[in-house]
VEXDREN-2710 file (C-alpha; in Angstrom, 1 decimal):
% VEXDREN-2710
k/r/px/py/pz
1/MET/-0.3/0.2/0.0
2/ASN/2.7/2.3/1.0
3/LEU/4.7/1.3/-1.7
4/ASN/1.4/2.6/-4.7
5/TRP/1.1/5.3/-2.4
6/ILE/4.7/6.8/-3.6
7/LYS/4.5/5.8/-6.9
8/ASN/1.3/7.7/-7.1
9/ILE/3.1/10.8/-5.5
10/ILE/5.7/10.4/-8.3
11/LEU/3.7/9.6/-11.3
12/ILE/1.2/13.0/-10.1
13/LEU/4.6/14.9/-9.6
14/SER/6.2/13.9/-12.9
15/SER/3.0/14.8/-14.8
16/VAL/2.4/18.5/-13.2
17/THR/6.2/18.8/-14.1
18/VAL/6.1/17.6/-17.9
19/VAL/2.4/20.1/-17.8
20/ILE/4.6/23.0/-16.6
21/VAL/7.6/22.4/-18.8
22/PHE/5.1/22.2/-21.7
23/PHE/3.3/25.2/-21.2
24/GLU/6.9/27.1/-20.5
25/ILE/7.6/25.8/-23.9
26/ILE/4.3/27.4/-25.5
27/LEU/4.4/30.5/-23.7
28/ASP/7.9/31.1/-25.1
29/PHE/6.8/30.5/-28.4
30/LEU/3.9/32.8/-28.1
31/GLY/6.5/35.5/-27.0
32/TYR/5.2/35.7/-23.6
33/LYS/7.8/36.9/-21.1
34/SER/9.2/36.7/-17.6
35/PHE/10.6/38.9/-15.1
36/SER/14.1/37.7/-16.3
37/ASP/13.3/38.6/-19.7
38/PHE/13.5/42.5/-19.2
39/PRO/16.5/44.4/-18.5
40/GLN/18.3/43.1/-15.7
41/ARG/19.3/46.6/-14.3
42/TYR/20.2/45.6/-10.6
43/GLN/21.5/42.7/-8.2
44/ILE/20.0/42.0/-4.8
45/ASP/22.0/40.2/-2.5
46/LYS/24.1/39.3/-6.1
47/GLN/21.0/38.1/-8.0
48/ASP/19.7/39.7/-11.0
49/SER/16.6/41.6/-11.0
50/TYR/14.7/44.0/-13.1
51/VAL/13.6/46.1/-10.3
52/ILE/15.6/47.5/-7.2
53/GLY/13.1/45.8/-4.6
54/TYR/12.3/48.7/-2.3
55/PHE/9.3/50.0/-4.0
56/LYS/5.9/49.6/-3.4
57/ASN/2.2/51.0/-3.9
58/ASP/1.2/53.1/-1.3
59/LYS/-2.4/54.6/-0.7
60/HIS/-1.5/58.0/-0.6
61/LEU/1.9/58.8/-2.0
62/PRO/2.9/58.3/-5.9
63/GLN/5.2/55.6/-4.5
64/SER/6.8/54.3/-1.1
65/LEU/8.8/51.8/0.2
66/GLN/9.0/48.4/1.6
67/ASN/9.0/48.0/5.4
68/ASN/11.5/45.8/7.1
69/PHE/13.9/45.9/4.3
70/ASN/17.2/44.7/4.5
71/HIS/19.5/44.2/1.7
72/ILE/22.1/44.9/-0.7
73/VAL/21.1/46.1/-3.5
74/GLU/23.9/47.4/-6.7
75/ASP/22.7/49.3/-9.8
76/LYS/24.7/47.7/-12.5
77/ALA/23.5/50.6/-15.1
78/TYR/25.2/53.6/-13.5
79/TYR/27.6/52.3/-10.5
80/PRO/28.4/48.8/-10.3
81/ILE/29.2/49.3/-6.3
82/PRO/27.0/47.3/-4.1
83/PHE/25.3/49.5/-1.1
84/HIS/23.3/47.9/1.8
85/VAL/20.1/49.6/2.0
86/GLU/18.2/49.0/5.9
87/LEU/14.7/50.2/5.8
88/ASP/12.6/50.3/9.1
89/LYS/9.4/49.1/10.3
90/GLU/7.7/52.6/8.5
91/GLY/9.3/52.0/5.5
92/TYR/12.1/54.7/6.0
93/ARG/16.0/54.3/6.1
94/ASN/16.4/54.1/9.7
95/LYS/18.0/51.2/12.0
96/LYS/15.3/51.7/14.4
97/VAL/11.9/53.9/14.9
98/LYS/11.6/55.8/18.4
99/THR/8.8/58.6/19.6
100/ASP/11.2/61.7/19.9
101/TYR/13.5/62.8/17.5
102/ASP/16.0/65.8/17.8
103/TYR/16.0/66.4/13.9
104/LEU/14.0/65.3/11.2
105/PHE/15.5/65.3/7.8
106/VAL/13.2/65.0/4.6
107/GLY/14.2/64.7/1.2
108/ASP/14.4/62.6/-2.1
109/SER/17.0/59.7/-3.2
110/VAL/19.6/62.5/-2.4
111/THR/19.0/62.5/1.5
112/PHE/18.4/58.7/1.0
113/GLY/21.6/57.9/0.2
114/TYR/21.1/56.2/-3.1
115/GLY/24.2/54.3/-3.6
116/VAL/26.0/54.4/0.0
117/ASP/25.5/52.2/2.6
118/ASN/23.3/53.8/5.8
119/ASN/25.2/54.4/8.3
120/GLN/27.5/56.5/5.0
121/THR/24.6/58.7/4.6
122/PHE/24.9/62.4/5.5
123/SER/21.8/61.4/7.9
124/ARG/23.8/59.6/10.1
125/LEU/27.1/61.4/10.0
126/PHE/25.3/64.4/11.1
127/SER/23.8/62.1/13.8
128/LYS/27.0/61.1/14.4
129/ILE/29.1/64.0/14.5
130/SER/26.3/66.6/16.5
131/ASN/25.0/63.5/19.0
132/LYS/21.6/64.4/17.9
133/SER/19.3/62.0/16.9
134/VAL/17.9/62.1/13.3
135/TYR/15.0/60.7/11.2
136/ASN/15.8/60.4/8.0
137/LEU/12.1/60.6/6.4
138/SER/13.1/60.3/2.7
139/ILE/12.1/58.3/-0.2
140/PRO/13.9/58.0/-3.6
141/ASN/12.0/60.0/-6.4
142/ALA/9.9/62.0/-4.3
143/GLY/9.1/65.7/-4.1
144/PRO/7.7/68.9/-2.5
145/ALA/4.2/67.6/-2.3
146/SER/5.5/64.1/-1.0
147/TYR/7.1/65.6/1.4
148/MET/4.3/68.0/2.5
149/TYR/2.6/64.6/3.4
150/MET/5.3/62.8/4.5
151/ILE/5.9/65.3/7.0
152/ASP/2.4/65.8/8.6
153/SER/2.2/61.7/8.6
154/PHE/5.2/61.7/10.6
155/LEU/4.1/64.6/13.2
156/GLN/1.3/62.1/14.1
157/LYS/2.9/59.7/15.5
158/HIS/6.5/61.0/16.2
159/ASN/8.0/64.6/17.6
160/THR/11.0/66.6/16.9
161/LYS/11.5/70.6/17.2
162/ASN/13.5/70.7/14.0
163/ILE/12.4/69.7/10.5
164/VAL/15.4/70.0/7.9
165/VAL/13.9/69.8/3.8
166/PHE/16.2/69.0/1.7
167/LEU/15.6/70.7/-2.2
168/TYR/17.2/68.9/-4.5
169/LEU/17.3/71.5/-7.5
170/GLY/17.9/68.6/-10.1
171/ASN/14.5/67.5/-10.3
172/ASP/12.4/68.6/-6.9
173/LEU/11.0/71.6/-9.1
174/ASP/9.7/69.4/-11.8
175/ASN/8.0/66.7/-9.6
176/LEU/6.4/69.9/-8.0
177/SER/5.2/70.5/-11.5
178/ASN/4.1/67.6/-12.2
179/SER/2.3/66.8/-9.2
180/TYR/-1.4/67.1/-8.5
181/TRP/-3.6/66.5/-5.5
182/ILE/-7.3/67.8/-4.8
183/ASP/-6.6/70.2/-2.1
184/MET/-4.7/72.0/-4.4
185/PHE/-7.2/74.2/-5.9
186/ASN/-8.2/75.2/-2.7
187/GLY/-4.7/76.7/-2.0
188/GLN/-3.8/73.7/0.5
189/ALA/-1.3/71.1/1.0
190/PRO/-2.3/67.4/0.5
191/THR/-4.1/66.2/3.8
192/ILE/-3.2/63.3/5.5
193/ASN/-6.5/61.8/3.8
194/THR/-5.1/62.6/0.2
195/LYS/-3.7/60.6/-2.6
196/ILE/-0.9/62.6/-4.5
197/TYR/-0.9/61.6/-8.1
198/ARG/2.4/62.6/-10.5
199/SER/2.1/63.2/-14.4
200/ASP/5.6/61.5/-15.0
201/ILE/4.7/58.2/-13.0
202/THR/1.8/56.9/-15.3
203/GLU/2.0/53.0/-14.4
204/TYR/0.8/51.0/-11.9
205/ASN/3.5/49.9/-9.8
206/SER/3.5/46.2/-10.2
207/ASN/6.9/45.3/-8.5
208/ILE/7.9/42.1/-7.0
209/THR/8.7/41.2/-3.8
210/VAL/12.4/40.1/-3.0
211/SER/11.2/36.6/-2.1
212/VAL/10.0/36.5/-6.0
213/ILE/13.5/37.7/-7.2
214/LYS/15.5/34.9/-5.3
215/ASN/13.3/32.0/-5.9
216/ARG/15.1/31.8/-9.8
217/ILE/12.2/29.0/-10.6
218/LEU/9.4/31.7/-10.2
219/TYR/11.4/34.4/-11.4
220/ASN/11.9/32.6/-15.1
221/SER/9.0/31.1/-15.3
222/LYS/6.8/32.7/-17.8
223/ILE/3.5/31.1/-16.1
224/PHE/4.1/33.3/-13.0
225/TYR/4.4/35.9/-14.7
226/LEU/1.1/35.6/-16.6
227/LEU/-0.7/34.3/-13.1
228/TRP/1.8/37.9/-11.7
229/ASN/-0.5/39.7/-14.2
230/VAL/-3.8/38.3/-14.0
231/TYR/-3.7/38.9/-9.8
232/ILE/-2.7/42.5/-10.1
233/LYS/-5.4/43.4/-13.0
234/ASP/-7.8/44.5/-11.1
235/LYS/-5.4/46.6/-8.8
236/LYS/-4.2/48.2/-11.8
237/GLU/-7.9/48.8/-12.9
238/ILE/-8.5/50.7/-9.8
239/PHE/-5.6/52.7/-10.9
240/LEU/-6.3/53.9/-14.1
241/ASN/-10.0/54.5/-13.1
242/GLU/-8.4/57.0/-10.6
243/ILE/-6.2/58.3/-13.6
244/ASN/-8.8/58.6/-16.0
245/SER/-11.1/60.3/-13.5
246/ILE/-8.8/63.2/-13.1
247/ALA/-6.4/63.3/-16.1
248/ASN/-5.7/62.0/-19.7
249/ILE/-3.1/59.4/-20.4
250/LYS/-1.6/60.9/-24.0
251/PRO/2.3/60.0/-25.5
252/LYS/3.8/62.3/-25.9
253/LYS/6.9/62.9/-28.4
254/TYR/9.9/64.8/-27.2
255/GLN/13.7/65.5/-28.6
256/LYS/16.4/67.0/-26.7
257/LYS/19.2/68.2/-28.7
258/CYS/23.2/67.8/-27.6
259/ILE/25.2/70.3/-28.2
260/ASP/27.9/69.5/-30.8
261/ASP/31.6/70.5/-29.3
262/ILE/34.2/69.0/-32.3
263/GLU/36.9/70.4/-30.2
264/PHE/36.0/69.3/-26.8
265/ASN/35.5/65.4/-28.8
266/LYS/38.9/65.7/-30.4
267/LYS/40.3/66.2/-26.6
268/LEU/38.0/63.1/-25.1
269/ILE/39.6/61.0/-28.0
270/ASN/42.8/62.3/-26.8
271/ILE/42.1/61.0/-23.2
272/VAL/40.6/57.5/-24.2
273/ASN/44.0/57.1/-26.3
274/GLU/46.1/57.9/-23.0
275/LEU/44.2/55.4/-20.3
276/ASN/44.4/53.1/-23.7
277/LYS/47.6/53.6/-23.6
278/LYS/47.9/53.1/-20.3
279/SER/46.0/50.1/-19.7
280/GLY/47.1/48.2/-22.5
281/LEU/43.1/47.7/-23.3
282/THR/41.1/48.8/-26.2
283/ILE/38.3/50.8/-25.4
284/ASN/36.6/52.1/-28.3
285/ILE/35.9/55.5/-28.0
286/ASN/32.9/55.3/-31.0
287/ASN/30.5/53.9/-27.7
288/LEU/31.5/57.0/-25.7
289/LEU/29.7/58.9/-28.4
290/SER/25.6/59.8/-29.3
291/LYS/24.5/59.0/-32.7
292/ASP/25.0/62.3/-33.6
293/LYS/28.6/61.8/-32.2
294/THR/28.9/64.4/-29.3
295/VAL/29.1/63.6/-25.7
296/THR/27.0/63.5/-22.8
297/TYR/27.3/63.4/-19.0
298/ASN/26.0/59.7/-19.6
299/ASN/28.4/58.9/-22.4
300/VAL/31.4/59.6/-19.5
301/ASN/29.5/58.3/-17.1
302/LYS/29.9/55.0/-19.4
303/LEU/33.5/55.3/-19.7
304/VAL/34.0/55.3/-15.9
305/ILE/31.7/52.1/-15.8
306/GLU/33.6/50.0/-18.4
307/LEU/36.9/50.9/-16.8
308/ILE/35.5/49.9/-14.1
309/ASN/34.2/46.6/-15.2
310/LYS/37.5/46.2/-17.1
311/ASN/39.8/46.7/-13.7
312/ILE/41.8/49.7/-14.9
313/LEU/39.9/51.7/-12.2
314/PRO/39.5/49.9/-8.6
315/ILE/35.7/49.3/-7.7
316/THR/35.9/52.1/-4.8
317/TYR/37.2/54.9/-7.8
318/ASP/34.8/57.5/-6.8
319/LYS/34.2/57.8/-10.9
320/LYS/33.9/61.8/-11.3
321/SER/37.7/62.3/-11.1
322/LEU/37.6/61.8/-15.0
323/VAL/34.8/64.2/-15.2
324/LYS/36.5/66.3/-12.9
325/LYS/39.2/66.8/-15.7
326/LEU/37.0/67.0/-18.6
327/SER/34.9/69.5/-17.5
328/SER/38.6/71.7/-17.3
329/LEU/38.1/71.6/-20.7
330/ASN/35.4/74.2/-20.6
331/TYR/33.0/71.2/-21.9
332/LYS/29.1/71.6/-20.6
333/PHE/28.0/68.3/-20.0
334/TYR/24.2/67.6/-20.8
335/THR/21.7/64.6/-20.0
336/CYS/20.1/64.1/-23.0
337/HIS/18.2/62.3/-25.9
338/ASN/19.4/62.5/-29.3
339/GLU/16.5/60.5/-30.6
340/ASN/12.7/61.0/-30.8
341/VAL/11.3/59.1/-27.5
342/ILE/7.6/58.2/-26.9
343/SER/6.4/58.5/-23.6
344/LYS/3.5/58.6/-21.9
345/LYS/2.3/61.5/-19.8
346/LEU/-0.8/62.4/-18.0
347/ILE/-2.3/65.8/-19.0
348/PHE/-4.3/66.6/-15.6
349/LYS/-7.8/67.7/-16.7
350/LYS/-7.9/70.7/-14.1
351/ASN/-4.3/72.0/-12.6
352/ILE/-3.1/75.0/-11.1
353/PRO/0.2/77.3/-12.3
354/PHE/3.2/75.7/-11.1
355/GLN/4.2/79.7/-9.0
356/LYS/1.1/78.4/-6.9
357/LYS/2.4/74.9/-6.7
358/LYS/5.5/76.4/-5.1
359/TYR/3.6/78.8/-2.9
360/ILE/1.6/76.1/-1.4
361/PHE/4.6/74.3/-0.5
362/TYR/6.4/77.9/1.0
363/GLN/3.3/78.2/2.9
364/TYR/3.2/75.0/4.5
365/LEU/6.5/75.5/5.6
366/ILE/6.1/78.9/7.1
367/ASN/3.1/76.9/8.8
368/LEU/4.9/75.0/10.4
369/THR/7.3/77.2/11.8
370/LYS/3.9/79.0/13.4
371/LYS/3.6/75.4/15.2
372/LYS/7.0/76.1/16.9
373/TYR/9.0/73.9/15.1
374/ASN/12.4/75.1/13.7
375/VAL/12.4/74.6/9.9
376/SER/15.2/74.9/7.4
377/LEU/15.3/74.5/4.0
378/ILE/19.2/73.3/2.3
379/LEU/19.2/73.6/-1.2
380/LEU/21.2/71.1/-3.4
381/ALA/22.6/71.0/-7.4
382/ALA/22.5/68.0/-9.4
383/GLU/26.6/67.9/-10.6
384/TYR/26.0/68.3/-14.1
385/THR/24.3/71.7/-13.2
386/LEU/27.7/73.1/-11.8
387/TYR/28.8/73.5/-15.0
388/ASP/25.7/75.2/-16.8
389/LYS/25.0/77.1/-13.1
390/SER/21.1/76.2/-13.8
391/ASN/20.5/75.3/-10.3
392/PHE/22.4/78.3/-8.9
393/ARG/20.0/80.5/-10.8
394/GLN/17.4/78.5/-9.2
395/SER/18.4/78.6/-5.8
396/VAL/19.1/82.4/-6.1
397/VAL/15.1/82.8/-6.9
398/ILE/14.0/80.5/-4.0
399/GLU/16.1/82.5/-1.9
400/LYS/13.9/85.8/-2.6
401/ASP/11.0/84.1/-2.3
402/LEU/11.5/83.5/0.5
403/ILE/13.4/86.6/2.2
404/ASN/12.1/87.7/5.7
405/LYS/10.7/84.5/6.0
406/PRO/11.1/82.5/9.2
407/ILE/12.4/79.7/7.1
408/LYS/16.2/79.3/7.6
409/ILE/17.5/79.1/4.3
410/ILE/20.8/77.1/3.6
411/ASN/21.9/77.5/-0.1
412/THR/25.1/74.6/-0.4
413/ILE/25.3/75.6/-3.9
414/PRO/27.7/78.1/-4.2
415/ILE/29.6/75.8/-1.7
416/PHE/29.5/73.1/-3.5
417/ASP/30.7/75.4/-7.1
418/LYS/33.7/76.5/-5.6
419/TYR/34.9/73.5/-4.5
420/TYR/34.2/72.3/-7.8
421/ASN/36.2/75.1/-9.5
422/ASP/39.2/73.4/-8.1
423/ILE/40.2/71.1/-11.0
424/ASN/42.3/68.9/-8.7
425/SER/39.5/68.2/-5.8
426/THR/37.9/64.8/-4.9
427/SER/34.7/64.3/-6.9
428/LEU/31.6/64.3/-4.8
429/TYR/28.9/62.6/-6.8
430/LEU/28.5/58.9/-7.6
431/ASP/26.3/59.8/-11.0
432/GLY/25.6/63.5/-11.6
433/SER/22.9/63.2/-9.0
434/HIS/23.5/61.3/-5.8
435/LEU/26.7/62.0/-3.5
436/ASN/29.0/59.3/-3.1
437/VAL/31.0/58.7/0.1
438/HIS/32.7/62.3/0.4
439/GLY/30.1/64.3/-1.0
440/HIS/27.6/62.9/2.3
441/LYS/30.4/63.9/4.3
442/PHE/31.2/66.9/2.9
443/LEU/27.5/67.9/2.7
444/THR/27.3/67.3/6.7
445/ASN/30.8/69.4/7.6
446/ILE/28.3/72.4/5.6
447/ILE/25.3/71.8/7.8
448/LYS/26.5/70.6/10.6
449/ASN/27.3/74.2/12.2
450/LYS/24.3/76.3/10.1
451/VAL/21.8/73.8/11.1
452/ASN/23.1/73.4/14.6
453/SER/22.1/77.0/15.2
454/ASN/18.8/76.2/14.9
455/TYR/18.5/73.5/17.2
456/GLU/16.2/74.0/19.8
457/ARG/15.8/71.2/22.6
458/ARG/12.0/69.7/22.9
END
C-alpha cells in the first residue's frame, strides 16, 4: 500500500512537471515574457533583478518603500558598487523607530543616500557628529508634494522640533510641477487622506517582491509572470480608473538635442587614447559618443563604468575624477536624448500653475514655523548643473521668494561650486545626481554648524 502511494505521488509530480514544462515552451513560442526577460539593471543580494526591490504602491503617495527591507543592492547601469539598504518598520532608511527625535531630515534619493550604505548617509553622519537623534524621512523620486504629506504623517506619530527639508534642484521642482492633489485647488497642502498623483508616473507600480526575485524558478517562469499579471489586473484597473477621473494619458513625442563640440570630442579621444596606452586595453571611443557624435554626461559615466568593469579603475573609485578632468576643458555636460522618444504623460483635466504649487509648498513650511517648529530648507544641486549654473539660478530665485520669511535657507550650491572650481578636488557625486561617500561627508560638514544653530530641545 505504501509503495503504491509513493508511486502515485511520483506519477502526479512527474505529470505536473511535464505539463508545466510544456506550457513554458508554448508560452515562450508565443512570445510571452518572464521577469528575467526584462533588462536586469539591478542586483539584490547578488541576484539579477529588473527592479531595485524596495518600492511599493501606496494609498496616498505616488510611491513608497517596503517595510523592514534589508538587502544589498547594486545599480549595474550607473555605478557598479553594492550598497546596503536597511529600512525600518515604517519603510524609511533608519535602523529603528522611536517616538522622539532631535531632527527630522526630509528629502528624495539624495537624502535617502542612493549608492551608499546606511551608515554613510549624511543623516547618519550628522547624527553621529552632533550627537543628536535624526530620522531620515526620504523616498527616492519623491518631491515637495510628497514631502508635505510625509511630514504630516510623521508628526502624527512622532515628536521633533527641528525639521530640515533638503530640496534637490536637479528634479524636485519638476516633480512638484508634475504633482496633482485635490486640495491644491483650495490652495492647500495635501491632507493626510489625500492621494498624490504624478504626471510622470503613469504606470501602476507592480514591482515584484524580493522573495520572488530570489526564487529563480518563479523569476524565470513565464507561467508565473502570466499569473502575476492576472493577480494585479484588478489593482491596475482601480489605478487606471482613478487616473481617468482626473487626467488623460496621452503619448508625448519629444526630442532633446545635445550640443556638438568638435574640439571637445577631439580632446576626449586623446584622453581615451591615453587611457588605452596606459591600460593596454582598447576602449572604443564610438561607444562613448551619441549617434550625432556628441558627448553627454551619461557617455562619460559609461566610460568610467567600463574602466571599473575592466579593472582599470578600482571599484572604490569615486568616479568623477575623469569628469573633473573633462570639465577643465570648459565643456558643458548634458543629460539628453538624441532620438525621438515616445512617452506616456498624464495631462490633468484640471490643474493649477506651477507658481501656485510652489507657493503652497512655501506656505506649508511657514505654517510649520507657526506651530513652533524650527524649519530649515537646504538647497542642493545636481553635479551636471554645476557646469551650466542652472541650479545656481534657481536657488537665487528661491532665496528671494523666502526673504524675510521664518525659514532658514541654507544654500549649499555656491559652496559646491567653489569646491568644483578646484580642478584637483575629489568628485563628490556617483552619477551626477547622487552624492558619493565623499559628498555625504562634504555636505555634513556644511550643514553641521548651520543647522545646529537652529537647534531647539524639546
